[in-house]
C-alpha positions in Angstrom: 0.0 0.0 0.0 1.1 3.5 -0.7 2.4 5.1 2.6 1.6 8.6 1.2 -2.1 7.7 1.4 -2.0 6.3 4.9 -3.4 8.1 7.9 -0.7 10.0 9.8 0.1 9.6 13.5 0.7 13.1 14.8 3.0 13.5 17.8 5.5 15.9 19.2 8.2 13.8 17.4 7.0 14.1 13.8 4.6 11.9 11.8 4.8 8.3 10.7 2.4 6.4 8.4 -0.3 4.6 10.3 -0.2 0.8 9.8 -3.0 0.1 7.2 -2.5 -3.7 7.5 -1.8 -6.2 4.7 -3.5 -9.0 3.0 -4.0 -12.2 5.1 -0.8 -14.3 4.7 -1.2 -17.6 6.5 2.2 -19.0 5.4 3.9 -15.9 6.9 2.1 -16.3 10.2 2.8 -20.0 10.5 6.4 -19.5 9.7 6.8 -17.8 13.1 8.2 -20.0 15.9 9.6 -19.4 19.3 12.6 -21.1 20.9 11.4 -20.9 24.5 14.7 -21.8 26.3 16.7 -19.4 24.2 14.2 -16.6 24.8 14.1 -17.2 28.5 18.0 -17.2 28.7 18.1 -13.9 26.8 15.6 -12.3 29.2 17.2 -13.7 32.3 20.4 -11.8 31.5 18.9 -8.4 30.7 18.3 -7.0 34.2 22.0 -7.6 35.2 23.5 -6.4 31.9 21.7 -3.1 31.6 22.0 -0.8 34.6 21.8 2.9 34.7 22.6 5.1 37.6 22.2 8.7 39.0 21.4 11.3 36.3 21.0 8.7 33.6 18.5 6.8 35.7 16.5 9.9 36.4 16.4 10.7 32.7 15.1 7.2 31.8 12.5 7.3 34.6 11.2 10.7 33.3 11.0 9.1 29.8 9.0 6.2 31.3 6.5 8.6 32.8 5.8 10.0 29.3 5.0 6.5 28.1 2.5 5.5 30.8 -1.2 4.9 30.0 -2.4 5.9 33.5 -5.1 3.4 34.1 -8.2 2.7 36.3 -10.3 -0.3 35.4 -12.1 -1.1 38.6 -15.7 -2.0 39.1 -16.0 0.8 41.7 -14.7 3.6 39.4 -16.4 6.9 39.8 -16.2 10.2 37.9 -14.5 11.8 40.9 -11.8 9.1 40.8 -11.3 9.5 37.1 -11.0 13.3 37.5 -8.3 12.8 40.2 -6.5 10.3 37.9 -6.6 12.8 35.0 -5.2 15.5 37.3 -2.3 13.1 38.1 -1.8 12.6 34.3 -1.5 16.3 33.8 0.9 16.7 36.8 2.4 13.3 37.3 5.2 14.5 39.6 5.4 17.3 42.1 5.8 20.6 40.2 8.8 21.7 42.3 10.5 18.4 41.8 10.0 18.5 38.1 11.3 22.1 38.0 14.5 21.0 39.8 14.9 18.2 37.1 14.3 20.7 34.3 11.2 18.8 33.1 8.3 21.3 33.5 5.3 20.3 31.4 5.8 16.5 31.6 2.6 14.4 31.3 1.7 10.8 31.0 1.1 9.2 27.6 -2.7 8.7 28.0 -5.4 7.9 30.5 -7.2 4.5 30.1 -10.7 3.9 31.4 -13.9 2.0 30.8 -16.4 3.3 28.3 -18.7 4.8 31.0 -15.9 7.0 32.3 -14.9 8.5 28.9 -16.9 11.7 29.1 -15.5 12.5 32.6 -11.9 11.8 31.4 -12.3 13.9 28.1 -13.6 16.8 30.1 -10.8 16.6 32.7 -8.1 16.4 30.1 -9.4 19.1 27.8 -6.6 21.3 26.5 -3.9 19.0 27.8 -3.1 17.1 24.7 -3.4 13.8 26.6 -5.5 11.3 24.8 -8.3 9.2 26.4 -8.0 5.4 25.8 -11.0 3.2 26.4 -11.0 -0.6 26.8 -13.6 -2.2 24.6 -15.0 -5.3 22.9 -16.3 -7.0 26.1 -13.2 -6.3 28.1 -11.6 -8.3 29.7 -13.0 -11.7 28.4 -14.1 -10.5 25.0 -17.0 -13.0 24.9 -20.0 -10.7 24.3 -21.8 -11.0 20.9 -19.6 -9.8 18.0 -22.0 -7.1 16.8 -22.1 -5.6 20.3 -18.3 -5.6 20.5 -18.1 -3.7 17.2 -20.8 -1.3 18.4 -19.1 -0.7 21.7 -16.0 0.5 19.8 -18.1 2.9 17.8 -19.8 4.3 20.9 -16.5 4.8 22.6 -15.1 6.7 19.6 -18.2 8.8 19.5 -17.8 9.6 23.2 -14.4 11.0 22.6 -11.9 8.2 23.0 -8.9 8.7 20.7 -7.5 5.2 21.4 -9.3 1.9 21.8 -7.8 -1.1 23.6 -9.7 -4.1 22.2 -9.4 -7.8 23.3 -9.2 -10.5 20.8 -11.1 -13.8 21.0 -8.5 -16.1 22.6 -10.3 -19.3 21.4 -9.4 -18.3 17.8 -5.7 -18.6 18.6 -6.1 -21.7 20.7 -8.1 -23.4 17.8 -5.8 -22.1 15.1 -8.5 -20.2 13.4 -6.2 -17.5 12.0 -8.4 -16.3 9.2 -11.2 -15.7 11.6 -8.9 -13.8 14.0 -7.7 -11.6 11.0 -11.4 -10.9 10.1 -12.3 -10.0 13.6 -9.3 -7.7 14.1 -10.0 -6.1 10.7 -13.6 -5.3 11.7 -12.4 -3.8 15.0 -9.9 -1.6 13.1 -12.5 -0.4 10.7 -14.9 0.4 13.6 -12.2 2.5 15.2 -12.0 4.9 12.3 -9.4 7.5 13.1 -9.0 6.3 16.7 -5.9 4.2 17.1 -6.5 0.5 18.1 -4.4 -1.5 20.5 -4.9 -5.3 20.2 -4.8 -7.0 23.6 -3.6 -10.6 23.1 -4.1 -11.8 26.7 -0.8 -13.6 26.3 -1.1 -15.5 29.6 -4.1 -17.4 28.1 -2.6 -18.2 24.6 -0.9 -21.4 25.6 2.6 -20.9 24.1 5.1 -18.3 22.9 4.6 -19.6 19.4 0.9 -18.7 19.6 1.9 -15.3 20.9 4.1 -14.7 17.9 1.5 -15.8 15.4 -1.3 -13.8 17.1 0.9 -10.7 17.1 1.5 -11.0 13.4 -2.1 -11.7 12.5 -3.2 -8.6 14.4 -0.6 -6.4 12.7 -1.6 -7.8 9.3 -5.2 -6.8 10.1 -4.1 -3.2 10.9 -3.4 -3.0 14.6 -1.7 0.3 15.6 -0.3 -1.4 18.8 -0.1 -4.9 20.1 -0.6 -5.2 23.9 0.2 -8.1 26.2 -2.6 -8.3 28.6 -5.8 -6.9 30.1 -4.2 -6.9 33.6 -7.0 -9.3 34.7 -5.2 -12.5 33.8 -3.2 -14.6 36.3 -0.1 -14.0 34.1 0.3 -10.6 32.5 3.3 -8.9 31.0 6.6 -10.8 31.1 10.0 -10.3 29.5 9.8 -13.5 27.4 6.4 -12.6 26.0 7.6 -9.0 25.3 10.7 -10.3 23.4 8.5 -12.5 21.2 6.1 -9.6 20.5 8.7 -7.0 19.8 10.6 -9.3 17.4 7.3 -9.9 15.6 7.0 -6.1 15.4 10.5 -5.8 14.0 9.8 -8.5 11.4 6.6 -6.8 10.3 8.4 -3.5 10.0 11.2 -5.0 8.0 8.8 -6.6 5.6 6.2 -3.9 5.2 7.9 -0.6 6.3 5.0 0.1 8.7 5.6 0.9 12.4 3.5 -0.9 15.0 3.6 0.1 18.7 4.0 -2.1 21.8 2.3 -2.0 25.2 3.1 -4.3 28.1 0.4 -4.2 30.7 -0.2 -5.8 34.1 2.3 -6.4 36.8 4.7 -3.6 36.0 4.7 -1.7 39.2 8.4 -0.9 40.0 10.7 1.7 38.5 13.5 -0.9 38.0 11.1 -3.0 35.9 10.3 -0.1 33.7 14.0 0.4 33.1 14.4 -3.2 32.0 11.6 -2.9 29.5 13.0 0.4 28.1 16.4 -1.2 27.6 14.8 -4.2 25.9 13.0 -1.9 23.5 16.1 0.1 22.8 18.1 -3.0 22.0 15.6 -4.8 19.9 13.7 -2.0 18.1 15.8 1.1 18.5 15.3 4.7 19.8 12.3 5.5 17.6 10.2 3.1 19.5 10.9 4.9 22.7 8.3 7.6 22.0 4.6 7.6 23.1 3.3 6.9 19.7 5.1 3.6 19.6 5.5 2.5 23.2 3.3 2.6 26.3 3.2 1.0 29.7 -0.3 0.0 30.9 0.0 0.8 34.6 -1.2 2.6 37.6 1.0 2.0 40.6 4.2 2.3 38.5 4.0 6.0 38.5 4.0 6.2 42.3 7.2 4.2 42.5 8.9 6.3 39.8 8.0 9.4 41.7 9.5 8.1 44.9 12.8 7.2 43.0 12.9 10.7 41.5 12.4 12.3 44.9 15.2 10.2 46.2 17.5 11.3 43.3 16.9 15.0 44.1 16.7 14.9 47.9 18.6 11.8 48.9 15.7 10.5 51.0 12.8 8.2 50.1 9.2 9.5 50.8 6.4 7.3 52.0 4.3 5.6 49.3 1.0 7.2 50.5 2.4 10.6 49.5 2.1 9.6 45.8 -1.5 8.3 45.5 -2.8 8.0 42.0 -6.5 8.9 42.5 
C-alpha cells in the first residue's frame, strides 16, 4: 500500500504512516516459531547487563512517565476518581521536583478507562493534549456477541476516545482459526476509524510463545496500531519472554512492510526498576524511535508512584512514603 495515502500519526516527534494492514498471509504467520529456552535465557540476563545510575537513571525514569497509560479499570470507578487520575496525568510528579529536574510540562502518555468514564476523562483532560484510551469489545474476556463488540468501539469513539484497547477472541488462537482472527481484528480496526487501536492478546491465556508470535503477526496484518500483552486481569500478565517475542514480531513486520506498530506491556509492571528493563529491551531490539509515546506505552497505575519516589530520592537523597504519591 502507498504510505503517502496512509493516515498519519501526529506526535511531538513528527509523523509516521499509520499501519494500514496487509492481505492475510497464513504462510507468513505459520512460519513464526519461538525457541522458549533461548528466549528465557536472553531475558534472564537483561536486568543484570543493563543498569543505569544517577542522572541517567532519572532521565530514563522521566522518559518512562511520558510513556505511561495511566489506568483505572475497577468496578467501583467513579467520575471523581477519574478526575483525580486525570489531574495526576496532567501533573504526574510534584511541580517543584520537576522544576529541579528541568522537566516542566511533563505528562503521561494517556489515561485509560472503561467506556462509562470516557466523558469525565475527556472533560478533565481538555486542552492538555493527553488522549483518552478506552477498553472495549467486552473487556476483559471478549465474549460478548460480535455485533455488540463492534458497536461498543463505535460508541467509545463517538464519546471522545482517541485510542481503543480491544481484546481478541483467545479461542481463535487456541483453535488455530487464523483467518477468523484476522477478520475479527480487521472489523475492529474499521470500527475505530481515526482512533488508534491497541490489540490486547491476553498472552497468559494463549498457551505458548509460538501462539503469541502468530497472534501478534495476524493482528498487525489486520491493521493494529499497537499490540498489547494483557488486560491486567489474567493470572499471568506482561513478562519479558512474551515481550521479546512480540517486539521481534513487530520488527519483522516493519522490515517486511515498512510500517511501524507500537507495543504496550500491561499488568504487573509496578516498580521503576522493571520499567528500566523494559525500556532497555525496546532500545536493544527495536531502537530509539520506539521509545516515543506513539510507539510504546506502559499499561500501569502503581508504576508512576514508585517512579515518583525514586525521582524524589534522586533529588533529595531521601525516600518518601508511598502514600504521598497516591494515584487517585
